[in-house]
N, C-alpha and C positions, 0 to 999 in steps of 0.2 A: 311261402305261397303253396297252396294245394292246387295241383294242375292235373287235369285229365287230358290225355292225348289220344285221339282217334286217328289211325293212320292206315294207309295202304300197306299191305304186307311186303311189298318190294323194298320198303325202308326198314324192315324189321331189325336187321343187324345194326344199322346205323343209329336208329332211335333208341334201341335197347342199350347200346353202349353209352350213348350220351345221357340217358336217364339214370344210369348207374352212377354217373359222376355229377349229376345235377345237384345244386344246393337246395332245391325244392323237393317237396313230396310229389312224386310223379307216378300216376297210374296209367297203364298203357292198354289199349284195345286195338287190335289189328283186324282189318277186313280183307276179304279175298282180293287178289290181283284181278284186274280186268273189269271193274265196275264201269269204267269209261267206255267199254264195248257194249254196254246194255242200253244205250241211249241216255242222253243227259238227264231227262226227267226221271228215269228209273234210278240212275245213280244218285241224284239229289234226294229222291224219296228214301233210298236205303240209308244214306247218311243222316237224313233228318230223323228217321226211325231210331237209328243208333244214338244220336244226340238226345232225343227225347227219352231214351231209356236210361240215361245217366242220372243218378241221384245228385242233382245240381246243388243241393244243400251242403254237400261234402267238399265242394271245390270253389275256387276263386275264378276260374276260367276253364274253358274247353278249347284246346288247340287242335288243329287238323293237320296231319301230315299228308296233305294233298295240295296239288296245284289246281288251277282252274279246270284242267282236264276236259277240254271240249265242252265247256259250260256246265260240267257236272255238279258244280257247287252253286250255280245261279239259282236263287230262290231259297237257299239254306237259311233258316231263321234262328236267331238267338232267342232263347226264352228268358230264364231268370238271371243268367250270368253271361258275361261277354264270351264271344266266340272269336278265335284268332286263326288266321290262315296266311300263308306266304303269298306275296304278289308274284306269281309265276304262272306261265301258261301250261307247263307240264313238269313232270318230276325231274327231267334232266337238269333243269335249272337248280334244283335242290341238290343234286349230286355234284354239280360243278361249282356251286357256291355263289353264283351271281347270274343275273340275267345278261349282263354285258359279256361275260366270258362265254356263256352258251351261244349267244348271238354271233360273236366273233368266230368261234370255232365252227359253227354250222355254216356260216357264210363262206368260210375258207375250205370247207370240206363237204361239199354237196354229195348226196347219195350215201350218207352215213346211217348205220343202224347201231344204236348204243346198247351195250350190255353192262350189267352190274351183277354182283353176287345175288341180289334179290330177284332180278329179272330172270336169272338162270335157274336158281333152285326153286322159285315159286311158280315156274312156268308149267310144271307138270311133266311127268315121264322123265325126270332127271335133267330136263333142260327146256329152254324156251323154244316153242315152235313158231315159226313165222307164218303169217296168215296165208292160208292156201296149201300149206305143206301136208296137212293131214286129211285132205279131201279125197274121198274114194271115187275115182272116175267111173267105175262100174255102177256104183249106186246112183250117180248123176245120170248115167245113160238110162238106167232102169226107170228113173223118175221123170226125166225130161226129154229123152231121146238123144241119139248120138250127136247130131249137129248142135243141138242146144247145149249138151254136156261139154262138147269141145269148146264152144264159145265161153261157157262159164269157167272152165279150167284156165283158159287164156286170161280171163279177167281176174280170177283169183290169184294168178301168179304174175300179175302186172307189176308188182313191187320189184321184180327182178330187173325190170327195165330202168328203175331208178336207183335202187340200192346196189352198191358194189363194194362196201367197206363195213367191217365191224370195228367199232371203237369200244374197247373195254375200259371202263372207268374203275380204277383201283382206289378204294376209299380208305385203306389203311386199317380196316377192322377185320380183314379176311384172315382165316386161320393159316392159310398157305396159298400156293399159286394154282390150286385146282380149277378155279373159275376162269382164270386167265388162260390156262391150258385148254379148257373146253372151248373157249371162244376162238383161240388160235386154230384148233382142230376143225371147228365148224367153218371158219373162214377159208381154210385150205380146201375143205371138201366142196365148197361152193365156188372156189377160185376167186375169192374176194380178197381185198387188201385187209390187213390187220394193223391196228394201232392201239397202244395202251396209253391212257391219259390219266394223270393223277387227279383224283377227285378232291373236293374241299367240303369239309363239314361245317363251314362257317354259318350258312343259313339255318341248317338243322340245329346247330348248337344254340343259336339265338332263339329259335323256336322253343326248344326244350328248357332253356334257362330263363325264359320270360323277358328277354331283351327285345321287345317288340317295337322297333323303330320304323322308319319309312319303308323297309322291306316287307312289312306285314300290314294286314288289315285287321283292326280290332272292331268287331261288330257289336255295338251296344245292345243290351236286352231290348227286345221288341222290334229290332231291325232285321233286314235280310240282305243277303249277298246279291249284288248286281254286277254285271260285266260293264266295263267302261269303254272298251275298244280303243284305248289309248295307252300311254306308258304306265298308268296306274294299274291297269288290268282289271282290278275289282274295286268296288266301293260298297258302302253300307247305305241302305235307304229304308224308309218306312214301307211296309208292304202296300202294294197297290190294292185299292178297294175292289 
């Protein structure tokens, strides 16, 4: 099988390692981290543009290394060949290997912020910045006035009221322990709890190797992705007129 994979760059190390061992001919294309921060419609438009730029005569299918990501895949349309994507709300499911494992861990560990090698090295400036950490207070004062700036800073740092733990997911493809150490150091600096969790390549391996069972949605040509708001997460439908 000839397979094209379009993926978020936070999965670069994992997907590249799996593609090297795949029995299929696999071509990879990675897009910048953070498309889900650009609004769902903009994310979908970028993914559609990338998909439409693929020479689909060369492949049997195009697989996406993305989860639903805040509805960022809703409306994505298959053209001449099938499009495949995992049934997952966000990429942490892909790192942990199943929706059930992610759900159980999250329920037992509220206030967790996850880290992986990709989230760290693709975050810019040598590490991932949490939302609000790089905002310049003086610039806010200049633009909005001191009272409004203070309010905005409080809102931008509201995550600190909820997050209190870093969980580093070790995938087994890291060159050494540098990413774990960076996460430990950041947790210590914020006075947060640290935990290391073993990841699982199970879902990503099935994605790359074409074993698309019930954990995946295969979108037939002419159909588009729709959210289901149930345990299926996504489905394929004919485009609405």
